[in-house]
C-alpha positions in Angstrom: 72.5 67.6 83.0 74.5 67.6 79.8 78.0 69.0 79.3 80.0 69.8 76.1 83.5 68.2 75.8 86.4 69.3 73.6 87.0 66.7 70.8 90.8 66.8 71.7 89.8 65.4 75.2 87.9 62.4 73.9 90.7 59.9 74.4 92.3 60.8 77.7 89.5 62.7 79.4 86.5 60.4 78.9 86.9 57.8 81.7 84.0 59.2 83.6 81.7 58.7 80.6 79.9 55.4 80.8 78.3 53.6 77.9 80.4 55.4 75.2 81.8 53.3 72.4 84.6 55.8 71.8 88.1 54.3 72.4 89.4 55.7 75.7 92.9 56.0 77.1 94.0 56.4 80.7 95.7 59.7 81.5 96.9 58.5 84.9 98.5 55.4 83.4 100.2 57.4 80.7 101.7 59.8 83.3 102.8 56.9 85.5 104.5 55.1 82.7 106.1 58.2 81.3 107.4 59.1 84.8 108.8 55.6 85.3 110.5 55.7 81.8 112.2 59.0 82.8 113.4 57.5 86.1 114.8 54.5 84.2 116.6 56.9 81.9 118.0 58.8 84.9 119.3 55.6 86.5 121.0 54.8 83.2 122.5 58.3 83.0 123.7 58.0 86.6 125.3 54.7 85.8 127.2 56.3 82.9 128.4 59.1 85.2 129.5 56.7 87.9 131.4 54.5 85.6 132.8 57.4 83.6 134.1 59.1 86.8 135.5 55.8 88.0 137.4 55.3 84.7 138.4 58.9 84.5 141.6 58.1 86.5 142.9 56.2 83.5 142.6 59.4 81.4 144.4 61.8 83.6 147.7 61.6 81.8 145.9 61.8 78.4 144.1 65.1 79.5 147.4 66.4 81.0 149.4 65.8 77.8 146.6 67.3 75.6 146.6 70.5 77.8 150.4 70.7 77.6 150.3 70.6 73.8 147.7 73.4 73.7 144.2 71.9 74.0 141.8 74.3 75.6 138.9 73.5 78.0 136.2 74.0 75.4 137.9 71.6 73.0 138.2 69.0 75.8 134.6 69.4 76.8 133.5 69.0 73.2 135.6 65.9 72.8 134.2 64.1 75.9 130.7 65.2 75.1 131.0 63.9 71.6 132.1 60.5 73.0 129.1 60.4 75.2 126.7 61.4 72.4 128.3 58.8 70.1 127.6 56.0 72.6 124.0 57.3 73.0 123.4 57.5 69.3 124.9 54.0 68.8 122.4 52.6 71.3 119.4 54.1 69.5 119.2 51.7 66.5 119.9 48.8 68.9 117.1 49.9 71.2 114.6 50.2 68.2 115.6 46.7 67.0 115.0 45.2 70.5 111.6 47.0 70.7 110.5 45.8 67.3 111.6 42.2 68.1 109.8 42.1 71.5 106.6 43.9 70.6 104.5 40.7 70.6 106.0 39.4 73.8 105.4 42.8 75.6 101.9 43.1 74.2 100.9 39.6 75.5 102.5 40.2 78.9 101.0 43.6 79.6 97.8 43.2 77.6 98.4 46.4 75.7 98.6 46.6 71.9 101.5 48.6 70.3 101.3 50.6 67.1 102.2 48.5 64.1 105.1 50.7 63.1 106.5 54.2 63.6 108.5 54.2 60.4 107.6 57.4 58.5 106.2 58.9 61.7 108.5 61.9 61.8 107.3 63.3 65.2 108.2 60.0 66.8 111.6 59.7 65.0 112.5 63.3 65.9 111.4 62.7 69.5 113.6 59.6 69.7 116.6 61.5 68.4 116.0 64.4 70.7 115.7 62.2 73.8 118.9 60.3 72.7 120.9 63.5 72.3 119.5 64.8 75.7 120.5 61.5 77.5 124.0 61.6 75.9 124.5 65.3 76.9 123.3 64.7 80.5 125.5 61.6 80.8 128.6 63.3 79.6 128.1 66.7 81.2 129.8 66.0 84.6 132.7 64.0 83.4 133.5 66.5 80.6 133.5 69.4 83.1 135.5 67.5 85.7 138.3 66.4 83.4 138.5 69.6 81.5 139.2 71.7 84.6 142.2 69.6 85.7 145.6 71.4 85.7 148.5 69.7 83.8 150.9 70.3 86.8 148.6 68.4 89.1 148.3 65.5 86.8 151.9 65.1 85.6 154.0 66.4 88.5 152.1 66.1 91.8 149.9 63.2 90.6 147.1 64.5 92.7 144.6 65.9 90.2 141.4 65.3 92.1 139.4 68.4 92.9 136.3 68.5 95.0 135.0 65.2 96.3 134.1 62.8 93.4 133.6 59.9 95.9 130.8 62.0 97.5 129.2 62.6 94.1 129.3 58.9 93.4 127.6 58.1 96.8 124.9 60.7 96.1 124.2 59.2 92.7 124.1 55.6 94.1 121.8 56.9 96.8 119.5 58.4 94.2 119.4 55.1 92.4 118.6 53.3 95.6 115.9 55.9 96.3 114.2 55.1 93.0 114.4 51.4 93.5 112.9 51.5 97.1 110.1 53.8 95.9 109.3 51.5 93.0 109.5 48.4 95.1 107.3 49.6 97.9 104.8 51.2 95.5 104.4 48.1 93.4 104.0 46.0 96.5 101.2 48.3 97.8 99.5 48.3 94.4 99.6 44.5 94.3 98.2 44.2 97.8 95.4 46.6 97.0 94.4 44.7 93.9 94.5 41.4 95.8 92.4 42.9 98.5 89.9 44.3 96.0 89.6 40.9 94.2 89.1 39.0 97.5 86.6 41.5 98.9 83.2 39.8 99.0 80.6 41.8 97.1 77.9 40.3 99.3 76.6 38.0 96.6 78.1 34.8 95.2 80.4 35.3 92.3 81.2 31.6 92.0 79.2 29.4 89.6 77.4 32.4 88.2 77.3 32.6 84.4 76.5 35.9 82.6 75.0 36.1 79.0 75.1 39.5 77.4 72.2 40.2 75.0 72.7 43.9 74.3 71.4 43.4 70.7 68.1 41.8 71.9 68.7 38.6 70.0 66.5 36.4 72.2 63.0 36.6 70.8 61.3 34.7 73.6 63.1 35.1 76.9 60.6 33.0 79.0 61.2 30.0 76.6 65.0 30.5 76.9 64.8 30.5 80.7 62.6 27.4 80.8 64.7 25.4 78.4 67.9 26.3 80.2 66.6 25.2 83.6 65.9 21.7 82.2 69.6 20.9 82.4 70.8 19.4 85.7 73.8 21.8 85.9 71.5 24.9 86.0 69.7 26.0 89.2 68.1 29.3 88.3 67.9 31.7 85.3 66.9 35.3 85.6 67.5 38.6 83.7 67.9 42.3 84.1 68.2 45.5 82.1 71.9 45.8 83.0 74.6 44.0 84.9 75.0 45.4 88.5 78.8 44.8 88.1 79.1 47.0 85.0 80.1 50.7 85.1 77.0 51.6 83.2 74.4 52.7 85.7 71.5 55.1 86.1 70.8 57.3 89.1 67.8 59.4 89.9 66.5 61.4 92.8 64.2 59.7 95.3 62.4 61.1 98.4 59.8 59.9 100.9 56.2 61.1 101.1 57.0 62.6 104.6 59.9 64.6 103.2 59.2 65.1 99.4 61.7 68.1 99.2 64.6 66.0 100.6 65.9 64.1 97.6 68.6 61.4 97.6 70.3 60.1 94.4 69.8 56.4 94.1 71.1 53.9 91.6 68.3 52.2 89.8 68.2 48.7 88.3 65.5 46.8 86.5 65.5 43.1 87.4 63.2 40.1 86.8 61.7 37.7 89.3 64.3 35.4 90.9 67.2 37.8 90.0 67.9 38.5 93.7 67.7 34.7 94.3 69.9 33.9 91.3 72.7 36.3 92.6 72.0 35.0 96.2 71.6 38.5 97.6 70.2 38.3 101.1 66.7 39.8 101.8 67.0 41.6 105.1 63.3 42.6 105.5 60.1 42.1 103.4 60.2 39.9 100.3 61.6 39.6 96.8 59.7 40.2 93.6 56.9 37.8 92.6 54.8 37.7 89.5 52.1 39.9 90.8 51.2 42.8 88.5 51.5 45.4 91.3 55.2 44.5 91.7 55.9 45.4 88.1 54.4 48.9 88.5 54.5 50.0 92.1 56.8 47.6 94.1 60.5 48.4 94.7 63.3 46.9 96.8 66.0 49.1 98.5 69.3 48.2 99.9 70.2 49.1 103.5 72.2 52.1 102.5 69.2 53.5 100.6 67.0 53.0 103.6 69.5 54.9 105.8 69.9 57.7 103.3 66.1 58.2 103.2 66.0 58.1 107.1 63.4 55.3 107.0 62.6 53.1 110.0 60.5 49.9 109.3 60.6 50.8 105.6 58.6 47.8 104.3 55.2 49.0 103.2 56.2 52.7 103.1 56.2 54.8 100.0 58.9 56.7 98.1 58.7 59.1 95.2 61.1 58.9 92.2 61.5 59.0 88.4 62.9 56.2 86.2 65.1 56.2 83.1 62.0 55.0 81.1 59.5 57.4 82.7 60.4 60.9 83.6 57.2 61.4 85.6 57.5 61.3 89.4 55.5 58.4 90.8 54.9 56.8 94.1 56.4 53.3 94.8 55.8 50.9 97.7 58.8 49.4 99.4 58.2 45.6 99.4 61.7 44.5 100.6 65.1 45.5 101.8 68.4 43.7 100.9 71.7 43.6 102.5 74.3 46.0 101.0 76.2 44.7 98.1 79.0 46.1 96.0 77.9 47.2 92.6 80.8 48.0 90.4 84.4 48.3 91.8 85.8 49.1 95.2 86.8 52.5 93.7 83.4 53.6 94.9 81.7 52.9 98.2 78.4 51.1 98.6 75.7 53.6 97.5 72.0 53.6 97.8 70.4 51.1 95.3 66.8 50.8 94.2 65.5 47.7 92.3 62.5 47.9 90.0 60.7 44.8 88.7 61.3 44.8 85.0 58.3 45.4 82.8 57.9 44.0 79.2 58.7 47.5 77.8 62.2 47.4 79.5 64.6 45.3 77.5 66.5 42.4 79.2 70.1 42.9 78.1 71.7 40.8 80.8 70.9 37.2 81.7 72.2 35.6 84.8 72.5 31.8 85.1 73.1 30.2 88.6 74.9 26.9 88.3 74.6 24.1 90.9 78.3 23.4 90.6 80.8 23.9 87.9 79.6 24.1 84.3 80.1 20.8 82.5 80.7 20.4 78.8 77.2 19.1 78.3 75.9 22.1 80.1 77.8 24.5 77.9 76.6 22.7 74.8 73.0 22.8 76.1 73.2 26.6 76.6 74.7 27.2 73.2 72.1 24.9 71.5 69.1 26.6 73.2 70.6 30.0 72.3 71.2 29.0 68.7 67.7 27.7 68.2 66.1 30.9 69.5 68.5 33.4 67.8 68.8 31.6 64.4 72.5 30.8 65.0 73.7 34.2 66.2 76.9 34.1 68.4 76.5 33.9 72.2 78.6 36.0 74.7 79.2 33.8 77.8 81.2 35.1 80.8 81.6 34.0 84.4 80.8 36.7 86.9 84.1 36.3 88.8 86.0 36.8 85.5 84.0 40.0 84.9 84.8 41.1 88.5 88.5 40.7 87.8 88.1 42.5 84.5 87.1 45.6 86.4 90.6 45.8 87.8 92.4 45.1 84.5 93.8 48.7 84.5 95.3 48.3 87.9 96.6 44.8 87.1 98.4 46.2 84.0 99.9 49.0 86.0 101.1 46.5 88.6 102.7 44.3 86.0 104.5 47.2 84.3 105.7 48.6 87.7 107.0 45.1 88.6 108.9 44.9 85.3 110.4 48.3 85.7 111.3 47.6 89.3 113.3 44.5 88.2 114.9 46.6 85.4 115.8 49.3 87.9 117.4 46.8 90.2 119.4 45.3 87.3 120.6 48.7 86.0 121.5 49.8 89.6 123.4 46.6 90.1 125.5 47.3 87.0 126.3 50.8 88.4 127.1 49.3 91.8 129.3 46.6 90.3 131.3 49.1 88.3 131.6 51.4 91.4 132.8 48.5 93.6 135.4 47.6 90.9 136.7 51.2 91.0 136.6 51.4 94.8 138.5 48.1 95.1 141.1 49.2 92.6 141.5 52.6 94.2 142.0 51.0 97.6 144.3 48.3 96.2 147.5 49.5 97.9 145.6 50.3 101.1 144.2 46.8 101.2 147.7 45.4 100.6 149.1 47.3 103.5 146.3 46.3 105.8 146.8 42.6 104.9 150.5 43.0 105.6 149.5 44.2 109.1 147.3 41.2 109.6 143.9 42.3 108.4 141.6 39.4 107.5 139.4 39.1 104.4 136.2 39.9 106.5 137.8 43.1 107.8 138.6 44.3 104.3 135.1 43.5 103.0 133.6 45.4 106.0 135.9 48.4 105.3 134.5 48.6 101.7 130.9 48.1 102.7 131.1 50.6 105.5 131.4 53.5 103.0 127.8 52.8 101.8 126.0 52.1 105.0 124.9 55.7 105.4 123.9 55.9 101.7 121.5 52.9 102.0 120.0 54.2 105.3 119.4 57.8 103.9 117.9 56.5 100.6 115.4 54.3 102.5 114.6 57.2 104.9 113.8 59.6 102.0 111.8 56.9 100.2 109.4 56.5 103.1 107.6 59.8 102.8 107.7 59.8 99.0 106.0 56.4 98.8 103.5 57.2 101.6 102.4 60.5 100.0 102.1 59.1 96.4 100.4 55.8 97.5 97.9 57.5 99.8 96.9 59.7 96.8 96.5 56.6 94.7 94.6 54.6 97.4 92.2 57.6 97.8 90.7 56.4 94.5 89.3 53.4 96.4 86.5 53.4 98.9 87.8 50.2 100.4 91.6 50.1 100.7 94.5 48.7 102.6 96.8 50.6 105.0 100.5 50.6 104.1 102.4 48.5 106.7 105.7 49.7 108.1 107.0 46.1 107.7 107.0 46.7 104.0 109.6 49.5 104.3 111.7 47.3 106.7 111.7 44.6 104.0 112.7 47.2 101.3 115.6 48.3 103.6 116.8 44.8 104.1 116.5 44.0 100.3 118.3 47.2 99.2 121.0 46.6 101.8 121.4 43.0 100.6 121.7 44.0 97.0 124.3 46.6 97.8 126.2 44.3 100.0 126.2 41.4 97.5 127.2 43.6 94.6 130.1 45.3 96.5 131.2 42.1 98.2 131.9 40.3 94.8 134.7 42.6 93.8 135.8 43.2 97.4 136.5 39.5 97.9 138.6 39.4 94.7 140.8 42.2 96.0 140.9 40.9 99.5 142.1 37.5 98.3 145.0 39.0 96.3 148.6 38.6 97.4 149.8 41.9 99.1 153.0 41.5 97.1 151.2 42.0 93.8 149.6 45.3 94.9 152.7 46.7 96.7 155.4 45.6 94.2 155.7 49.1 92.7 156.2 50.6 96.2 
């Protein structure tokens, strides 16, 4: 079955196409990283709003005097917005310099190549400027509206200019920051656990000490000689070959049925393997036998895995006949089942174990994948021996050597990259949030300066004062963690649904996230709280 695809969709909509040499992107990764970038920008905007509202008390007299001498609200809003936009625009060239200087470091850390330059790329430049202006406008919007609506009489006469509840707004903003942090922390932990689980999941054949040689270009002229020469080295136990690597994403499936139920077809993955391939990978034979050199095996004998046997509703399958086509012969033929293997994972744990059928490779089927079973670790002399034999038979052409466990880990490179980037952004979110918390704690401590002085005069201890400041944010921390729980569970369950074998999120993870977020908030607020609590009450009450 063939389908047409829009040329515009080649890059981001072609992950399901195997065997294509077209460069492919990952749409999910792009959306995840874009979303995280937006969240980081929001945290930065929230920090600016928190710090700006905290410092706004120092500008009350300035705003009051300007209004007395005739400044209108629109003029004040414009002034404060321009200040915010100026700070944002000032940060743009600094950000571009940092990005340019750290390109190499980021590329090596994340395993992703960056474009050489965006100079002269006007869509990028205009986009940067628009985002910068948008961030500046959002950051300055609240403080400009808040300060511009104050009345001069409230500022200069009653000295009680506050309207609404700015402390509530600050708590909401801090809570939103904590929500983002907890969601990122729990999500990245679940992703890391899933990747670790996938890498440790045994594929039911031995990955260790298994060397893979790719020969897609058919550079080996005499495969039998190559195998014989390799097995002469003491490091090498067995050598076999196949049309394709069972761990690759390139696979062929076709319908198969039994002679009893020819109309009931089951799609089965098909692989062409040589004699000793099953033994080389150390896949267990559950019933029957493996391939031997008999001519009948090459034309009529097949081996199924346990899932294929169950899918075809076969009992005592050895000796029975199935009907199927192959990728090299589109004619339906009958094949005798000579053996049954245990189930093994072919590909990644994104997909479950499906029905698998193994053909004995005939001379007309190319051997593009050579498997070398080592007795122990590959020594330097063993590596040199393999390279020399290859070079002699291919007239010096380069060899592609990989260990199977490395190829297995390569299958999860995308998830590993996402995990690294999420970890980096989580740490960045914590750092930015701590800056906002630190500024807020400084403001809270200064606002409660006289109250703390009076409490100390009446005998309050340092611990009591610290508790008083921390008590304001207990509910904020609890609420942020409570809201993060369903958000993380819903998003991670959707992500985990991509895997056939997956972990179950543990409630202990959210308990750890709560403890960590409470610790960060407590530590950040306590630093400034201790400074104020240790002050002499006479200093804070001298004006009274």
